[in-house]
C-alpha positions in Angstrom: -2.8 -32.3 -70.5 -0.9 -29.5 -72.2 2.1 -29.3 -74.1 3.4 -26.1 -71.8 2.3 -24.3 -69.0 4.1 -20.7 -68.9 3.5 -18.4 -65.5 5.3 -15.2 -66.1 5.1 -12.6 -63.8 5.4 -8.8 -65.1 4.8 -5.3 -64.2 3.4 -2.5 -66.0 4.3 1.1 -65.1 1.6 3.7 -64.3 1.8 7.1 -66.4 1.8 8.7 -62.8 1.7 7.5 -59.5 -1.7 6.0 -58.6 -3.2 6.7 -55.4 -6.3 5.5 -52.8 -6.9 5.6 -49.3 -4.8 2.3 -49.0 -2.0 3.5 -50.5 0.2 4.3 -53.8 2.0 2.1 -56.6 4.2 3.2 -59.6 3.5 0.1 -61.2 1.0 -2.6 -61.1 2.3 -6.0 -60.7 0.3 -9.0 -62.2 1.3 -12.7 -63.9 0.4 -14.0 -67.3 -0.5 -17.6 -67.5 -0.1 -19.1 -71.2 -1.2 -22.4 -72.0 -0.5 -24.6 -74.8 -2.4 -27.1 -75.7 -1.1 -30.7 -77.3 -3.0 -29.6 -80.1 -1.3 -26.5 -80.3 -4.1 -24.1 -79.5 -2.7 -21.6 -77.1 -4.7 -19.7 -74.0 -4.2 -16.7 -72.0 -4.9 -15.9 -68.7 -4.5 -13.0 -66.1 -3.7 -13.1 -62.1 -3.9 -9.6 -60.6 -3.0 -10.1 -56.9 -5.1 -7.7 -54.6 -2.6 -7.0 -52.0 -3.3 -3.3 -51.8 -6.9 -4.6 -50.9 -5.7 -7.1 -48.4 -5.4 -9.7 -50.7 -2.4 -12.3 -51.7 0.4 -11.1 -52.7 2.2 -11.3 -55.9 4.5 -14.4 -54.7 1.7 -16.2 -53.4 -0.3 -16.1 -56.8 3.1 -16.9 -58.3 3.3 -20.3 -56.2 -0.3 -21.0 -56.6 0.1 -21.1 -60.4 3.5 -22.9 -60.7 2.0 -25.6 -58.1 -1.0 -25.9 -60.7 1.3 -26.1 -63.6 3.4 -29.1 -61.8 0.1 -31.2 -61.1 -1.0 -30.4 -64.8 1.9 -33.0 -65.8 -0.1 -35.4 -64.0 -3.3 -35.0 -65.7 -4.9 -32.4 -63.5 -6.4 -29.1 -65.5 -9.2 -27.9 -63.0 -8.1 -25.6 -60.2 -8.7 -26.7 -56.5 -8.8 -25.4 -53.2 -7.3 -24.0 -51.3 -5.8 -21.4 -54.1 -6.0 -17.8 -54.2 -8.7 -16.2 -56.4 -6.3 -14.6 -59.0 -4.9 -17.5 -59.8 -8.1 -19.6 -60.4 -9.4 -16.5 -62.9 -6.1 -16.7 -64.8 -6.9 -20.4 -65.2 -10.2 -20.4 -65.7 -9.6 -17.6 -68.5 -7.0 -19.2 -70.2 -8.5 -22.9 -70.3 -12.0 -21.1 -71.7 -9.7 -18.8 -74.4 -8.4 -22.6 -75.7 -11.8 -23.7 -75.7 -13.1 -21.0 -77.8 -10.6 -20.7 -80.4 -10.6 -24.3 -81.0 -14.3 -24.1 -81.8 -13.6 -21.0 -83.5 -15.4 -18.6 -81.4 -14.8 -15.1 -79.5 -15.1 -15.9 -75.7 -18.1 -14.3 -75.4 -20.1 -16.0 -77.9 -18.2 -19.3 -76.2 -19.9 -17.9 -73.1 -23.3 -17.9 -74.5 -23.7 -14.3 -76.0 -23.4 -14.5 -79.6 -23.1 -11.0 -80.1 -20.8 -8.5 -79.0 -22.1 -4.7 -78.1 -19.4 -1.6 -77.0 -19.0 -1.4 -73.1 -19.9 2.1 -71.4 -16.9 2.6 -69.2 -16.2 5.7 -66.4 -13.2 7.3 -66.1 -10.9 6.4 -63.0 -9.6 9.1 -61.1 -7.0 8.5 -58.4 -6.8 10.2 -54.8 -4.7 13.2 -56.3 -4.1 16.8 -55.6 -8.2 18.5 -56.3 -6.5 20.5 -59.4 -4.4 17.3 -60.5 -7.8 15.2 -60.5 -10.0 17.9 -61.8 -7.4 18.5 -64.8 -7.3 14.3 -65.4 -11.2 14.5 -65.3 -11.2 17.3 -67.9 -8.8 15.0 -70.3 -11.2 12.3 -70.1 -14.2 14.4 -70.5 -12.6 15.9 -73.5 -11.9 12.4 -75.0 -16.0 11.7 -74.7 -16.2 10.3 -71.1 -19.4 11.3 -68.8 -18.9 9.0 -65.7 -16.1 9.6 -63.4 -15.2 7.3 -60.2 -12.7 9.3 -57.7 -11.2 7.6 -55.1 -11.9 8.7 -51.6 -11.3 8.3 -48.2 -8.3 11.0 -47.4 -10.1 13.2 -45.4 -11.0 17.1 -46.1 -9.5 16.6 -49.7 -12.4 14.4 -50.8 -14.4 17.3 -50.7 -12.2 19.8 -52.6 -11.6 16.8 -55.2 -15.1 16.1 -55.8 -15.7 19.7 -55.8 -12.9 20.4 -58.4 -14.2 17.8 -60.8 -17.4 18.7 -60.8 -16.7 22.4 -61.7 -14.3 20.5 -64.5 -16.8 18.4 -66.0 -20.2 20.3 -65.6 -23.4 19.3 -64.0 -24.9 16.8 -66.7 -21.8 14.3 -65.8 -21.9 11.5 -63.4 -19.9 10.9 -60.5 -19.2 8.0 -58.2 -16.7 7.9 -55.4 -14.9 4.8 -53.9 -13.5 5.1 -50.7 -12.0 1.3 -50.4 -13.6 1.0 -47.1 -11.7 3.6 -45.3 -14.5 5.3 -43.5 -16.2 4.3 -40.3 -20.0 4.7 -40.4 -20.0 8.4 -38.6 -17.5 9.3 -40.8 -19.1 8.3 -44.1 -22.7 9.6 -43.0 -20.6 13.1 -42.5 -18.3 13.0 -45.6 -21.5 12.1 -48.0 -23.8 14.3 -46.0 -21.4 17.3 -47.1 -20.7 15.7 -50.9 -24.8 15.4 -51.6 -24.8 19.2 -53.3 -22.4 17.8 -55.6 -24.9 15.0 -56.8 -23.2 11.7 -56.5 -24.4 8.7 -58.3 -23.4 5.9 -56.1 -20.6 5.2 -53.4 -18.5 2.0 -53.7 -17.5 0.4 -50.6 -17.4 3.6 -48.2 -17.0 1.4 -44.8 -15.0 -2.1 -44.5 -18.0 -4.4 -43.2 -21.1 -5.6 -44.6 -22.7 -4.7 -41.2 -21.5 -1.4 -41.2 -22.6 -0.7 -44.6 -26.2 -2.0 -43.9 -26.3 0.5 -40.6 -24.9 3.4 -43.1 -27.2 2.3 -46.1 -30.5 2.7 -44.0 -29.2 6.3 -43.5 -28.2 7.5 -47.0 -30.2 8.6 -49.9 -27.9 7.4 -52.7 -27.2 3.9 -53.7 -24.3 2.3 -51.9 -22.1 -0.6 -53.8 -20.0 -3.3 -52.3 -16.7 -4.1 -53.3 -14.2 -5.5 -51.5 -16.6 -6.9 -48.9 -18.6 -9.2 -51.6 -16.5 -11.4 -53.7 -17.9 -14.5 -53.8 -21.9 -15.8 -54.1 -22.0 -16.5 -50.2 -20.8 -12.9 -49.2 -23.3 -11.6 -52.0 -26.2 -13.6 -50.0 -25.1 -12.2 -46.6 -25.2 -9.0 -48.1 -28.4 -9.2 -49.3 -29.8 -10.7 -46.5 -29.2 -7.4 -44.5 -29.8 -5.4 -47.1 -26.1 -3.7 -46.9 -26.1 -2.6 -50.5 -27.8 -1.8 -53.3 -25.2 -4.3 -55.7 -21.8 -4.9 -56.1 -18.8 -4.2 -58.5 -17.0 -7.3 -59.8 -13.4 -7.8 -60.4 -12.8 -10.7 -62.5 -9.5 -11.7 -60.0 -11.3 -11.0 -57.1 -14.0 -13.7 -57.4 -11.8 -16.0 -59.3 -14.4 -16.8 -62.4 -15.6 -15.8 -65.6 -19.4 -16.0 -63.8 -19.8 -12.6 -62.9 -23.7 -13.3 -61.2 -22.6 -14.2 -57.6 -25.2 -16.4 -57.5 -27.7 -14.2 -58.4 -28.1 -12.3 -55.1 -27.3 -8.9 -56.1 -27.1 -6.5 -59.2 -23.6 -6.1 -60.3 -21.6 -4.3 -62.7 -17.8 -4.9 -63.3 -14.5 -2.7 -62.8 -10.9 -3.4 -63.0 -8.5 -4.6 -60.4 -6.2 -2.2 -62.5 -5.8 -5.2 -64.9 -3.3 -5.8 -67.8 -4.9 -6.3 -71.5 -5.6 -9.6 -70.7 -7.6 -8.9 -67.9 -9.5 -6.3 -69.4 -10.3 -8.5 -72.7 -11.5 -10.9 -70.5 -13.8 -8.6 -68.8 -14.9 -7.0 -72.0 -16.1 -10.4 -73.2 -17.6 -11.2 -70.0 -19.8 -7.9 -70.0 -21.4 -9.3 -72.9 -23.2 -11.2 -70.5 -24.6 -9.0 -67.9 -28.5 -8.3 -68.0 -29.4 -5.5 -70.0 -31.9 -4.2 -67.8 -32.2 -3.9 -64.3 -31.4 -1.5 -61.2 -27.4 -1.2 -62.7 -27.8 -1.8 -66.2 -27.2 1.7 -67.1 -23.8 2.0 -65.2 -20.8 2.7 -66.8 -18.3 -0.6 -65.9 -15.0 0.3 -64.7 -12.9 -1.3 -67.6 -11.1 2.0 -68.9 -7.9 1.7 -66.8 -5.4 0.8 -69.7 -5.7 4.3 -69.8 -3.6 4.7 -66.9 -0.7 2.7 -67.6 2.2 3.9 -69.7 2.8 0.5 -71.6 1.1 -2.8 -72.7 2.2 -6.2 -73.5 -0.3 -7.0 -76.2 0.1 -6.1 -79.7 -3.6 -6.7 -80.5 -6.2 -5.8 -77.3 -9.5 -4.3 -76.5 -9.8 -0.8 -77.6 -11.1 2.3 -76.4 -13.2 4.5 -78.7 -14.0 7.5 -76.6 -15.8 5.9 -73.6 -16.7 3.0 -75.4 -14.6 -0.7 -74.8 -14.7 -3.0 -77.7 -13.9 -6.7 -77.8 -10.7 -7.5 -79.4 -11.7 -9.4 -83.0 -10.6 -12.8 -83.4 -11.4 -16.0 -81.3 -11.0 -16.7 -78.1 -9.9 -13.5 -76.0 -8.7 -12.0 -79.3 -5.6 -11.0 -77.2 -2.1 -11.1 -79.2 1.3 -10.9 -77.1 4.1 -8.3 -77.9 7.2 -10.8 -77.0 9.3 -8.2 -76.9 7.1 -6.0 -74.6 6.3 -9.1 -72.2 10.3 -9.5 -71.9 11.0 -5.6 -71.2 8.3 -5.7 -68.3 8.7 -9.2 -66.8 9.8 -9.9 -63.4 
């Protein structure tokens, strides 16, 4: 049982409106879960709703966590079904944070990886005007980034955005695009053929379903990565069985666990669901457990999105050094909350 369970909805403002093919937002709503054990250890977790991708809204995630908080008063600690994946992620993270702090270990060591290495990350560029996107990419490049993910799925502007970005960052940079399932197979085939001259590294979620992805992949010469269509081991097994993709990108709030392996059915890399500092720290620790070889091992992880925000609720968090993300020092997640900032941004 816990001495206290706090469920705190909050929102962080973006520096500029964040745009994708599925919509635009000016702030990121999420939920901080703070557990205080009866022995005084405190654990943090974060739930990031995926409503822009068809997932549960903030209110549903908050209700799941508050219902679970009430159930802990009867002695239950583990999350049970039905529960949204972001809520499950927050609970598992906070419980693991307490356990690692209690053992005097950083979370990555508690998860079985004693040493932490810096994690190479990609820049994230929204579905903005091509000139704006290119300027953003140039700024990221000036800070040491060499891998760039561009949001796509907005029509002919995608071509202009990729072209402008390629010109801004040069021929040696890696460019990947993410359409968030906006295209049909025919649209994706046409767009990717037109984009071939820009030497794309990969495409994330070009179409919405696994069957459509398998049909598309058979026509393409670049890696296809699943995102929204693969959120658990069962879906990963389905994807592998029909040859739908070359791998999957894992968001902890999407899969609802700190185990990123998807049952071992697909190669994976990590990306952010536009997480706050707790979610990014958790992902930085989990990234230490990924295989250091294999087909996706050399890809940059999508965990540099804290740069997109104009504020934070943490006084100590994972830090970017150029394009390298370093886990926070200390035990557990290594995160410390700035209480004044949390109060300012709570909903």
